[in-house]
All heavy atoms as TSV, in Angstrom:
chain	resi	resn	atom	element	x	y	z
A	1	MET	N	N	0.842	-1.173	0.000
A	1	MET	CA	C	0.000	0.000	0.000
A	1	MET	C	C	0.895	1.247	0.000
A	1	MET	O	O	1.841	1.315	0.766
A	1	MET	CB	C	-0.880	-0.028	1.238
A	1	MET	CG	C	-2.173	0.707	1.046
A	1	MET	SD	S	-3.372	0.380	2.346
A	1	MET	CE	C	-4.048	-1.152	1.756
A	2	PRO	N	N	0.599	2.222	-0.833
A	2	PRO	CA	C	1.428	3.433	-0.918
A	2	PRO	C	C	1.443	4.230	0.394
A	2	PRO	O	O	0.444	4.306	1.103
A	2	PRO	CB	C	0.768	4.253	-2.017
A	2	PRO	CG	C	-0.076	3.299	-2.775
A	2	PRO	CD	C	-0.466	2.222	-1.820
A	3	THR	N	N	2.593	4.803	0.686
A	3	THR	CA	C	2.783	5.619	1.881
A	3	THR	C	C	3.380	6.964	1.478
A	3	THR	O	O	4.282	7.014	0.644
A	3	THR	CB	C	3.731	4.910	2.872
A	3	THR	OG1	O	3.153	3.663	3.237
A	3	THR	CG2	C	3.946	5.729	4.117
A	4	SER	N	N	2.874	8.035	2.068
A	4	SER	CA	C	3.404	9.384	1.845
A	4	SER	C	C	3.779	9.964	3.195
A	4	SER	O	O	3.106	9.727	4.193
A	4	SER	CB	C	2.357	10.281	1.190
A	4	SER	OG	O	1.968	9.748	-0.050
A	5	THR	N	N	4.854	10.741	3.214
A	5	THR	CA	C	5.330	11.352	4.456
A	5	THR	C	C	5.325	12.864	4.314
A	5	THR	O	O	5.720	13.399	3.281
A	5	THR	CB	C	6.750	10.846	4.775
A	5	THR	OG1	O	6.721	9.427	4.852
A	5	THR	CG2	C	7.242	11.401	6.091
A	6	TYR	N	N	4.882	13.527	5.379
A	6	TYR	CA	C	4.791	14.987	5.399
A	6	TYR	C	C	5.423	15.503	6.685
A	6	TYR	O	O	5.438	14.811	7.700
A	6	TYR	CB	C	3.320	15.432	5.333
A	6	TYR	CG	C	2.600	14.839	4.159
A	6	TYR	CD1	C	1.871	13.667	4.293
A	6	TYR	CD2	C	2.673	15.426	2.904
A	6	TYR	CE1	C	1.230	13.091	3.198
A	6	TYR	CE2	C	2.044	14.861	1.817
A	6	TYR	CZ	C	1.319	13.695	1.969
A	6	TYR	OH	O	0.695	13.132	0.886
A	7	ARG	N	N	5.906	16.726	6.641
A	7	ARG	CA	C	6.482	17.384	7.808
A	7	ARG	C	C	5.488	18.447	8.289
A	7	ARG	O	O	5.026	19.252	7.491
A	7	ARG	CB	C	7.822	18.009	7.445
A	7	ARG	CG	C	8.842	16.960	7.014
A	7	ARG	CD	C	10.062	17.517	6.297
A	7	ARG	NE	N	10.305	18.919	6.424
A	7	ARG	CZ	C	11.288	19.474	7.151
A	7	ARG	NH1	N	12.126	18.716	7.787
A	7	ARG	NH2	N	11.427	20.780	7.200
A	8	VAL	N	N	5.187	18.412	9.595
A	8	VAL	CA	C	4.162	19.309	10.144
A	8	VAL	C	C	4.757	20.120	11.301
A	8	VAL	O	O	5.380	19.563	12.210
A	8	VAL	CB	C	2.937	18.502	10.623
A	8	VAL	CG1	C	1.888	19.422	11.224
A	8	VAL	CG2	C	2.346	17.710	9.459
A	9	GLU	N	N	4.532	21.433	11.251
A	9	GLU	CA	C	5.007	22.346	12.289
A	9	GLU	C	C	3.889	22.653	13.281
A	9	GLU	O	O	2.722	22.706	12.909
A	9	GLU	CB	C	5.443	23.670	11.665
A	9	GLU	CG	C	6.617	23.551	10.724
A	9	GLU	CD	C	6.971	24.861	10.077
A	9	GLU	OE1	O	6.068	25.484	9.473
A	9	GLU	OE2	O	8.138	25.253	10.185
A	10	GLY	N	N	4.295	22.872	14.536
A	10	GLY	CA	C	3.363	23.380	15.542
A	10	GLY	C	C	2.728	22.348	16.441
A	10	GLY	O	O	2.008	22.705	17.374
A	11	MET	N	N	2.976	21.083	16.225
A	11	MET	CA	C	2.378	20.046	17.072
A	11	MET	C	C	3.208	19.902	18.354
A	11	MET	O	O	4.434	19.869	18.294
A	11	MET	CB	C	2.317	18.721	16.316
A	11	MET	CG	C	1.462	18.780	15.070
A	11	MET	SD	S	1.558	17.290	14.061
A	11	MET	CE	C	0.866	16.088	15.153
A	12	THR	N	N	2.525	19.823	19.525
A	12	THR	CA	C	3.255	19.757	20.788
A	12	THR	C	C	2.818	18.626	21.712
A	12	THR	O	O	3.503	18.345	22.696
A	12	THR	CB	C	3.108	21.078	21.562
A	12	THR	OG1	O	1.716	21.309	21.811
A	12	THR	CG2	C	3.706	22.246	20.793
A	13	CYS	N	N	1.670	17.981	21.421
A	13	CYS	CA	C	1.150	17.013	22.389
A	13	CYS	C	C	0.241	15.978	21.718
A	13	CYS	O	O	0.009	16.021	20.514
A	13	CYS	CB	C	0.356	17.744	23.465
A	13	CYS	SG	S	-1.119	18.574	22.822
A	14	GLY	N	N	-0.279	15.076	22.525
A	14	GLY	CA	C	-1.178	14.043	22.028
A	14	GLY	C	C	-2.452	14.602	21.413
A	14	GLY	O	O	-3.000	14.029	20.476
A	15	HIS	N	N	-2.949	15.719	21.944
A	15	HIS	CA	C	-4.140	16.342	21.373
A	15	HIS	C	C	-3.857	16.791	19.942
A	15	HIS	O	O	-4.695	16.646	19.053
A	15	HIS	CB	C	-4.567	17.535	22.233
A	15	HIS	CG	C	-5.784	18.227	21.697
A	15	HIS	ND1	N	-5.763	19.037	20.586
A	15	HIS	CD2	C	-7.069	18.219	22.114
A	15	HIS	CE1	C	-6.980	19.499	20.340
A	15	HIS	NE2	N	-7.784	19.017	21.259
A	16	CYS	N	N	-2.666	17.328	19.715
A	16	CYS	CA	C	-2.255	17.752	18.366
A	16	CYS	C	C	-2.254	16.552	17.417
A	16	CYS	O	O	-2.745	16.633	16.290
A	16	CYS	CB	C	-0.860	18.365	18.395
A	16	CYS	SG	S	-0.642	19.760	19.514
A	17	VAL	N	N	-1.679	15.453	17.892
A	17	VAL	CA	C	-1.621	14.228	17.092
A	17	VAL	C	C	-3.028	13.771	16.734
A	17	VAL	O	O	-3.315	13.438	15.584
A	17	VAL	CB	C	-0.861	13.115	17.850
A	17	VAL	CG1	C	-0.988	11.782	17.134
A	17	VAL	CG2	C	0.596	13.494	18.027
A	18	ALA	N	N	-3.926	13.782	17.713
A	18	ALA	CA	C	-5.304	13.345	17.480
A	18	ALA	C	C	-6.008	14.241	16.465
A	18	ALA	O	O	-6.750	13.753	15.599
A	18	ALA	CB	C	-6.079	13.322	18.794
A	19	ALA	N	N	-5.798	15.560	16.556
A	19	ALA	CA	C	-6.448	16.496	15.641
A	19	ALA	C	C	-5.979	16.285	14.205
A	19	ALA	O	O	-6.789	16.224	13.271
A	19	ALA	CB	C	-6.188	17.933	16.086
A	20	VAL	N	N	-4.668	16.156	14.013
A	20	VAL	CA	C	-4.120	15.960	12.666
A	20	VAL	C	C	-4.560	14.602	12.120
A	20	VAL	O	O	-4.966	14.487	10.959
A	20	VAL	CB	C	-2.582	16.095	12.686
A	20	VAL	CG1	C	-1.971	15.601	11.385
A	20	VAL	CG2	C	-2.191	17.544	12.932
A	21	THR	N	N	-4.506	13.574	12.959
A	21	THR	CA	C	-4.922	12.233	12.531
A	21	THR	C	C	-6.379	12.228	12.095
A	21	THR	O	O	-6.724	11.656	11.053
A	21	THR	CB	C	-4.696	11.218	13.666
A	21	THR	OG1	O	-3.302	11.190	13.990
A	21	THR	CG2	C	-5.136	9.827	13.264
A	22	ALA	N	N	-7.241	12.871	12.860
A	22	ALA	CA	C	-8.667	12.909	12.530
A	22	ALA	C	C	-8.917	13.600	11.195
A	22	ALA	O	O	-9.694	13.099	10.367
A	22	ALA	CB	C	-9.444	13.615	13.643
A	23	GLU	N	N	-8.277	14.741	10.976
A	23	GLU	CA	C	-8.493	15.471	9.720
A	23	GLU	C	C	-7.953	14.713	8.514
A	23	GLU	O	O	-8.604	14.634	7.473
A	23	GLU	CB	C	-7.876	16.871	9.796
A	23	GLU	CG	C	-8.597	17.815	10.729
A	23	GLU	CD	C	-10.049	18.050	10.354
A	23	GLU	OE1	O	-10.388	18.076	9.143
A	23	GLU	OE2	O	-10.862	18.216	11.278
A	24	LEU	N	N	-6.755	14.148	8.630
A	24	LEU	CA	C	-6.186	13.414	7.499
A	24	LEU	C	C	-6.953	12.131	7.213
A	24	LEU	O	O	-7.071	11.712	6.063
A	24	LEU	CB	C	-4.710	13.104	7.756
A	24	LEU	CG	C	-3.772	14.302	7.687
A	24	LEU	CD1	C	-2.377	13.909	8.150
A	24	LEU	CD2	C	-3.724	14.877	6.274
A	25	SER	N	N	-7.506	11.514	8.249
A	25	SER	CA	C	-8.268	10.275	8.071
A	25	SER	C	C	-9.548	10.482	7.265
A	25	SER	O	O	-10.094	9.536	6.713
A	25	SER	CB	C	-8.612	9.660	9.438
A	25	SER	OG	O	-7.427	9.247	10.084
A	26	LYS	N	N	-10.016	11.716	7.190
A	26	LYS	CA	C	-11.227	12.040	6.416
A	26	LYS	C	C	-10.971	12.075	4.907
A	26	LYS	O	O	-11.913	12.029	4.121
A	26	LYS	CB	C	-11.771	13.407	6.839
A	26	LYS	CG	C	-12.287	13.463	8.252
A	26	LYS	CD	C	-12.731	14.882	8.575
A	26	LYS	CE	C	-13.129	15.046	10.023
A	26	LYS	NZ	N	-13.494	16.443	10.329
A	27	LEU	N	N	-9.697	12.173	4.506
A	27	LEU	CA	C	-9.388	12.282	3.079
A	27	LEU	C	C	-9.657	10.959	2.366
A	27	LEU	O	O	-9.410	9.889	2.931
A	27	LEU	CB	C	-7.923	12.693	2.877
A	27	LEU	CG	C	-7.529	14.066	3.422
A	27	LEU	CD1	C	-6.046	14.314	3.176
A	27	LEU	CD2	C	-8.366	15.158	2.779
A	28	PRO	N	N	-10.142	11.027	1.123
A	28	PRO	CA	C	-10.444	9.814	0.368
A	28	PRO	C	C	-9.198	8.939	0.192
A	28	PRO	O	O	-8.122	9.444	-0.123
A	28	PRO	CB	C	-10.918	10.336	-0.996
A	28	PRO	CG	C	-11.192	11.784	-0.819
A	28	PRO	CD	C	-10.406	12.243	0.362
A	29	GLY	N	N	-9.377	7.646	0.437
A	29	GLY	CA	C	-8.308	6.682	0.215
A	29	GLY	C	C	-7.343	6.513	1.378
A	29	GLY	O	O	-6.549	5.580	1.388
A	30	VAL	N	N	-7.413	7.380	2.383
A	30	VAL	CA	C	-6.506	7.268	3.524
A	30	VAL	C	C	-7.005	6.158	4.443
A	30	VAL	O	O	-8.148	6.153	4.871
A	30	VAL	CB	C	-6.395	8.603	4.292
A	30	VAL	CG1	C	-5.618	8.426	5.591
A	30	VAL	CG2	C	-5.752	9.660	3.416
A	31	GLU	N	N	-6.112	5.211	4.736
A	31	GLU	CA	C	-6.476	4.099	5.602
A	31	GLU	C	C	-5.774	4.147	6.952
A	31	GLU	O	O	-6.267	3.581	7.921
A	31	GLU	CB	C	-6.190	2.781	4.900
A	31	GLU	CG	C	-7.082	2.599	3.679
A	31	GLU	CD	C	-6.972	1.232	3.063
A	31	GLU	OE1	O	-6.442	0.315	3.711
A	31	GLU	OE2	O	-7.418	1.089	1.926
A	32	ASP	N	N	-4.616	4.806	7.017
A	32	ASP	CA	C	-3.882	4.875	8.279
A	32	ASP	C	C	-3.057	6.160	8.312
A	32	ASP	O	O	-2.531	6.591	7.287
A	32	ASP	CB	C	-2.962	3.663	8.435
A	32	ASP	CG	C	-2.299	3.613	9.800
A	32	ASP	OD1	O	-3.024	3.658	10.813
A	32	ASP	OD2	O	-1.054	3.562	9.860
A	33	VAL	N	N	-2.968	6.740	9.502
A	33	VAL	CA	C	-2.147	7.932	9.712
A	33	VAL	C	C	-1.263	7.658	10.925
A	33	VAL	O	O	-1.758	7.268	11.982
A	33	VAL	CB	C	-3.018	9.184	9.973
A	33	VAL	CG1	C	-2.147	10.395	10.266
A	33	VAL	CG2	C	-3.950	9.449	8.795
A	34	GLY	N	N	0.040	7.850	10.752
A	34	GLY	CA	C	0.984	7.707	11.850
A	34	GLY	C	C	1.713	9.010	12.069
A	34	GLY	O	O	2.021	9.718	11.113
A	35	VAL	N	N	1.986	9.332	13.336
A	35	VAL	CA	C	2.656	10.591	13.655
A	35	VAL	C	C	3.851	10.320	14.554
A	35	VAL	O	O	3.729	9.652	15.581
A	35	VAL	CB	C	1.696	11.578	14.357
A	35	VAL	CG1	C	2.417	12.865	14.727
A	35	VAL	CG2	C	0.485	11.875	13.484
A	36	ASP	N	N	5.002	10.840	14.156
A	36	ASP	CA	C	6.193	10.848	14.995
A	36	ASP	C	C	6.290	12.266	15.542
A	36	ASP	O	O	6.787	13.176	14.873
A	36	ASP	CB	C	7.427	10.487	14.164
A	36	ASP	CG	C	8.694	10.449	14.994
A	36	ASP	OD1	O	8.613	10.443	16.236
A	36	ASP	OD2	O	9.785	10.443	14.390
A	37	LEU	N	N	5.777	12.455	16.762
A	37	LEU	CA	C	5.663	13.780	17.372
A	37	LEU	C	C	7.026	14.301	17.828
A	37	LEU	O	O	7.761	13.611	18.531
A	37	LEU	CB	C	4.710	13.725	18.564
A	37	LEU	CG	C	4.507	15.021	19.343
A	37	LEU	CD1	C	3.841	16.071	18.463
A	37	LEU	CD2	C	3.684	14.757	20.591
A	38	VAL	N	N	7.331	15.512	17.418
A	38	VAL	CA	C	8.515	16.235	17.887
A	38	VAL	C	C	7.990	17.541	18.483
A	38	VAL	O	O	7.774	18.519	17.761
A	38	VAL	CB	C	9.514	16.509	16.736
A	38	VAL	CG1	C	10.715	17.290	17.259
A	38	VAL	CG2	C	9.947	15.220	16.073
A	39	PRO	N	N	7.737	17.552	19.811
A	39	PRO	CA	C	7.188	18.758	20.433
A	39	PRO	C	C	8.053	19.983	20.149
A	39	PRO	O	O	9.281	19.928	20.249
A	39	PRO	CB	C	7.190	18.419	21.926
A	39	PRO	CG	C	7.152	16.917	21.970
A	39	PRO	CD	C	7.958	16.478	20.776
A	40	ASP	N	N	7.402	21.065	19.770
A	40	ASP	CA	C	8.067	22.331	19.465
A	40	ASP	C	C	9.076	22.220	18.332
A	40	ASP	O	O	9.986	23.025	18.217
A	40	ASP	CB	C	8.740	22.902	20.717
A	40	ASP	CG	C	7.717	23.200	21.804
A	40	ASP	OD1	O	6.628	23.702	21.459
A	40	ASP	OD2	O	8.003	22.919	22.977
A	41	GLY	N	N	8.902	21.216	17.482
A	41	GLY	CA	C	9.777	21.045	16.326
A	41	GLY	C	C	8.936	20.692	15.108
A	41	GLY	O	O	7.772	21.078	15.020
A	42	ILE	N	N	9.522	19.944	14.194
A	42	ILE	CA	C	8.799	19.510	13.008
A	42	ILE	C	C	8.524	18.013	13.135
A	42	ILE	O	O	9.454	17.205	13.194
A	42	ILE	CB	C	9.585	19.832	11.727
A	42	ILE	CG1	C	9.749	21.346	11.604
A	42	ILE	CG2	C	8.870	19.263	10.506
A	42	ILE	CD1	C	10.559	21.800	10.413
A	43	SER	N	N	7.252	17.670	13.236
A	43	SER	CA	C	6.834	16.278	13.376
A	43	SER	C	C	6.700	15.636	12.000
A	43	SER	O	O	6.475	16.319	10.999
A	43	SER	CB	C	5.493	16.209	14.113
A	43	SER	OG	O	5.608	16.794	15.399
A	44	THR	N	N	6.829	14.320	11.971
A	44	THR	CA	C	6.673	13.572	10.733
A	44	THR	C	C	5.330	12.859	10.750
A	44	THR	O	O	5.011	12.152	11.710
A	44	THR	CB	C	7.808	12.539	10.579
A	44	THR	OG1	O	9.052	13.228	10.607
A	44	THR	CG2	C	7.680	11.779	9.277
A	45	VAL	N	N	4.557	13.054	9.698
A	45	VAL	CA	C	3.242	12.423	9.571
A	45	VAL	C	C	3.283	11.502	8.359
A	45	VAL	O	O	3.624	11.929	7.259
A	45	VAL	CB	C	2.131	13.488	9.409
A	45	VAL	CG1	C	0.782	12.818	9.227
A	45	VAL	CG2	C	2.112	14.432	10.597
A	46	THR	N	N	2.921	10.242	8.576
A	46	THR	CA	C	2.919	9.254	7.511
A	46	THR	C	C	1.483	8.849	7.207
A	46	THR	O	O	0.734	8.486	8.115
A	46	THR	CB	C	3.739	8.016	7.919
A	46	THR	OG1	O	5.050	8.442	8.278
A	46	THR	CG2	C	3.824	7.012	6.791
A	47	VAL	N	N	1.113	8.935	5.937
A	47	VAL	CA	C	-0.238	8.599	5.492
A	47	VAL	C	C	-0.149	7.372	4.583
A	47	VAL	O	O	0.623	7.354	3.630
A	47	VAL	CB	C	-0.871	9.783	4.728
A	47	VAL	CG1	C	-2.244	9.410	4.188
A	47	VAL	CG2	C	-0.962	11.008	5.617
A	48	THR	N	N	-0.937	6.355	4.905
A	48	THR	CA	C	-0.976	5.131	4.115
A	48	THR	C	C	-2.391	4.944	3.590
A	48	THR	O	O	-3.363	5.181	4.310
A	48	THR	CB	C	-0.584	3.918	4.984
A	48	THR	OG1	O	0.690	4.169	5.572
A	48	THR	CG2	C	-0.519	2.645	4.165
A	49	GLY	N	N	-2.502	4.520	2.341
A	49	GLY	CA	C	-3.820	4.306	1.775
A	49	GLY	C	C	-3.761	3.831	0.345
A	49	GLY	O	O	-2.697	3.473	-0.168
A	50	GLU	N	N	-4.907	3.831	-0.293
A	50	GLU	CA	C	-5.037	3.338	-1.667
A	50	GLU	C	C	-4.253	4.192	-2.655
A	50	GLU	O	O	-3.839	3.722	-3.690
A	50	GLU	CB	C	-6.503	3.299	-2.059
A	50	GLU	CG	C	-7.310	2.328	-1.226
A	50	GLU	CD	C	-8.795	2.434	-1.509
A	50	GLU	OE1	O	-9.187	3.138	-2.458
A	50	GLU	OE2	O	-9.564	1.808	-0.765
A	51	GLY	N	N	-4.098	5.438	-2.352
A	51	GLY	CA	C	-3.357	6.359	-3.205
A	51	GLY	C	C	-3.015	7.590	-2.405
A	51	GLY	O	O	-3.692	7.915	-1.434
A	52	ALA	N	N	-1.951	8.251	-2.763
A	52	ALA	CA	C	-1.550	9.450	-2.031
A	52	ALA	C	C	-2.548	10.572	-2.289
A	52	ALA	O	O	-2.882	10.850	-3.444
A	52	ALA	CB	C	-0.157	9.881	-2.464
A	53	PRO	N	N	-3.031	11.211	-1.232
A	53	PRO	CA	C	-3.921	12.357	-1.438
A	53	PRO	C	C	-3.150	13.505	-2.087
A	53	PRO	O	O	-1.927	13.576	-1.988
A	53	PRO	CB	C	-4.366	12.734	-0.027
A	53	PRO	CG	C	-3.575	11.928	0.920
A	53	PRO	CD	C	-2.792	10.919	0.167
A	54	GLU	N	N	-3.866	14.381	-2.738
A	54	GLU	CA	C	-3.258	15.563	-3.349
A	54	GLU	C	C	-2.641	16.427	-2.250
A	54	GLU	O	O	-3.198	16.538	-1.151
A	54	GLU	CB	C	-4.309	16.373	-4.102
A	54	GLU	CG	C	-4.922	15.652	-5.289
A	54	GLU	CD	C	-3.929	15.471	-6.419
A	54	GLU	OE1	O	-3.083	16.370	-6.628
A	54	GLU	OE2	O	-3.990	14.426	-7.083
A	55	LEU	N	N	-1.523	17.048	-2.553
A	55	LEU	CA	C	-0.836	17.881	-1.575
A	55	LEU	C	C	-1.740	18.999	-1.056
A	55	LEU	O	O	-1.723	19.310	0.138
A	55	LEU	CB	C	0.447	18.468	-2.171
A	55	LEU	CG	C	1.309	19.293	-1.216
A	55	LEU	CD1	C	1.721	18.493	0.006
A	55	LEU	CD2	C	2.521	19.828	-1.953
A	56	ASP	N	N	-2.559	19.574	-1.923
A	56	ASP	CA	C	-3.481	20.625	-1.490
A	56	ASP	C	C	-4.491	20.104	-0.471
A	56	ASP	O	O	-4.868	20.822	0.453
A	56	ASP	CB	C	-4.216	21.234	-2.683
A	56	ASP	CG	C	-3.320	22.113	-3.544
A	56	ASP	OD1	O	-2.229	22.506	-3.064
A	56	ASP	OD2	O	-3.701	22.398	-4.690
A	57	GLN	N	N	-4.935	18.862	-0.641
A	57	GLN	CA	C	-5.869	18.251	0.312
A	57	GLN	C	C	-5.187	18.045	1.662
A	57	GLN	O	O	-5.787	18.296	2.710
A	57	GLN	CB	C	-6.368	16.899	-0.197
A	57	GLN	CG	C	-7.268	16.968	-1.399
A	57	GLN	CD	C	-7.646	15.582	-1.876
A	57	GLN	OE1	O	-6.784	14.723	-2.045
A	57	GLN	NE2	N	-8.928	15.353	-2.078
A	58	VAL	N	N	-3.949	17.566	1.629
A	58	VAL	CA	C	-3.193	17.344	2.860
A	58	VAL	C	C	-2.959	18.671	3.567
A	58	VAL	O	O	-3.178	18.795	4.775
A	58	VAL	CB	C	-1.853	16.630	2.557
A	58	VAL	CG1	C	-0.975	16.586	3.798
A	58	VAL	CG2	C	-2.105	15.240	2.003
A	59	ARG	N	N	-2.536	19.672	2.820
A	59	ARG	CA	C	-2.288	20.998	3.397
A	59	ARG	C	C	-3.569	21.546	4.039
A	59	ARG	O	O	-3.536	22.084	5.150
A	59	ARG	CB	C	-1.775	21.957	2.330
A	59	ARG	CG	C	-1.283	23.281	2.879
A	59	ARG	CD	C	-0.741	24.202	1.786
A	59	ARG	NE	N	0.225	23.588	0.903
A	59	ARG	CZ	C	1.529	23.478	1.170
A	59	ARG	NH1	N	2.017	23.935	2.300
A	59	ARG	NH2	N	2.346	22.925	0.295
A	60	ALA	N	N	-4.702	21.416	3.366
A	60	ALA	CA	C	-5.975	21.917	3.895
A	60	ALA	C	C	-6.392	21.163	5.165
A	60	ALA	O	O	-6.882	21.766	6.115
A	60	ALA	CB	C	-7.064	21.814	2.833
A	61	ALA	N	N	-6.183	19.852	5.189
A	61	ALA	CA	C	-6.554	19.046	6.362
A	61	ALA	C	C	-5.695	19.431	7.567
A	61	ALA	O	O	-6.197	19.583	8.684
A	61	ALA	CB	C	-6.408	17.563	6.049
A	62	ILE	N	N	-4.407	19.603	7.339
A	62	ILE	CA	C	-3.503	19.979	8.428
A	62	ILE	C	C	-3.823	21.390	8.908
A	62	ILE	O	O	-3.831	21.658	10.112
A	62	ILE	CB	C	-2.041	19.826	7.976
A	62	ILE	CG1	C	-1.734	18.323	7.829
A	62	ILE	CG2	C	-1.081	20.489	8.953
A	62	ILE	CD1	C	-0.415	18.006	7.192
A	63	ASP	N	N	-4.150	22.287	7.985
A	63	ASP	CA	C	-4.551	23.648	8.341
A	63	ASP	C	C	-5.844	23.626	9.161
A	63	ASP	O	O	-5.974	24.346	10.147
A	63	ASP	CB	C	-4.723	24.485	7.070
A	63	ASP	CG	C	-5.068	25.920	7.378
A	63	ASP	OD1	O	-4.238	26.597	8.019
A	63	ASP	OD2	O	-6.162	26.367	6.982
A	64	GLU	N	N	-6.781	22.797	8.770
A	64	GLU	CA	C	-8.060	22.673	9.489
A	64	GLU	C	C	-7.826	22.203	10.926
A	64	GLU	O	O	-8.551	22.608	11.839
A	64	GLU	CB	C	-8.988	21.703	8.758
A	64	GLU	CG	C	-10.348	21.524	9.377
A	64	GLU	CD	C	-11.219	22.778	9.333
A	64	GLU	OE1	O	-11.052	23.618	8.424
A	64	GLU	OE2	O	-12.097	22.909	10.210
A	65	ALA	N	N	-6.811	21.369	11.105
A	65	ALA	CA	C	-6.489	20.880	12.455
A	65	ALA	C	C	-5.764	21.946	13.278
A	65	ALA	O	O	-5.603	21.802	14.483
A	65	ALA	CB	C	-5.622	19.622	12.349
A	66	GLY	N	N	-5.305	23.025	12.619
A	66	GLY	CA	C	-4.666	24.122	13.325
A	66	GLY	C	C	-3.151	24.129	13.262
A	66	GLY	O	O	-2.493	24.818	14.048
A	67	TYR	N	N	-2.587	23.407	12.281
A	67	TYR	CA	C	-1.144	23.296	12.174
A	67	TYR	C	C	-0.699	23.649	10.757
A	67	TYR	O	O	-1.529	23.949	9.920
A	67	TYR	CB	C	-0.684	21.890	12.600
A	67	TYR	CG	C	-1.234	21.584	13.961
A	67	TYR	CD1	C	-2.409	20.858	14.113
A	67	TYR	CD2	C	-0.635	22.123	15.090
A	67	TYR	CE1	C	-2.964	20.655	15.359
A	67	TYR	CE2	C	-1.188	21.922	16.350
A	67	TYR	CZ	C	-2.350	21.184	16.475
A	67	TYR	OH	O	-2.908	21.007	17.710
A	68	ALA	N	N	0.594	23.597	10.505
A	68	ALA	CA	C	1.103	24.012	9.204
A	68	ALA	C	C	1.969	22.921	8.593
A	68	ALA	O	O	2.810	22.334	9.279
A	68	ALA	CB	C	1.905	25.293	9.323
A	69	LEU	N	N	1.772	22.694	7.325
A	69	LEU	CA	C	2.617	21.773	6.584
A	69	LEU	C	C	3.937	22.491	6.321
A	69	LEU	O	O	3.968	23.581	5.767
A	69	LEU	CB	C	1.935	21.409	5.256
A	69	LEU	CG	C	2.552	20.302	4.441
A	69	LEU	CD1	C	2.548	18.987	5.210
A	69	LEU	CD2	C	1.786	20.141	3.136
A	70	ALA	N	N	5.036	21.890	6.762
A	70	ALA	CA	C	6.353	22.485	6.587
A	70	ALA	C	C	6.809	22.240	5.156
A	70	ALA	O	O	6.465	21.227	4.544
A	70	ALA	CB	C	7.350	21.865	7.555
A	71	ASP	N	N	7.570	23.175	4.628
A	71	ASP	CA	C	8.128	22.985	3.295
A	71	ASP	C	C	9.132	21.857	3.332
A	71	ASP	O	O	9.880	21.709	4.292
A	71	ASP	CB	C	8.831	24.267	2.815
A	71	ASP	CG	C	7.842	25.383	2.548
A	71	ASP	OD1	O	6.690	25.083	2.207
A	71	ASP	OD2	O	8.223	26.558	2.702
A	72	LYS	N	N	9.120	21.053	2.287
A	72	LYS	CA	C	10.095	19.970	2.207
A	72	LYS	C	C	11.463	20.551	1.905
A	72	LYS	O	O	11.575	21.550	1.207
A	72	LYS	CB	C	9.686	18.964	1.111
A	72	LYS	CG	C	8.408	18.257	1.477
A	72	LYS	CD	C	8.274	16.994	0.695
A	72	LYS	CE	C	7.035	16.280	1.201
A	72	LYS	NZ	N	7.066	14.891	0.989
A	73	PRO	N	N	12.518	19.932	2.451
A	73	PRO	CA	C	13.860	20.452	2.163
A	73	PRO	C	C	14.182	20.340	0.686
A	73	PRO	O	O	13.744	19.404	0.024
A	73	PRO	CB	C	14.774	19.568	2.993
A	73	PRO	CG	C	13.968	18.359	3.321
A	73	PRO	CD	C	12.521	18.759	3.259
A	74	GLY	N	N	14.943	21.318	0.162
A	74	GLY	CA	C	15.248	21.392	-1.252
A	74	GLY	C	C	16.224	20.461	-1.717
A	74	GLY	O	O	16.738	19.583	-1.867
């Protein structure tokens, strides 16, 4: 099953993890969301599902949860 990884800024606790997980889980095709929490840093969010959601959808879901998708390193 395809997996996509995203970097998320602003997450500090379990509530943050739950909020991001809930929003991303609503996206079509998403079957699992995993979060490697880095309080006050950039956390890693892994999305597994039938197909990778569009980046705009991921950005909107993370924004809805109250956090920001970090730019990927160049």
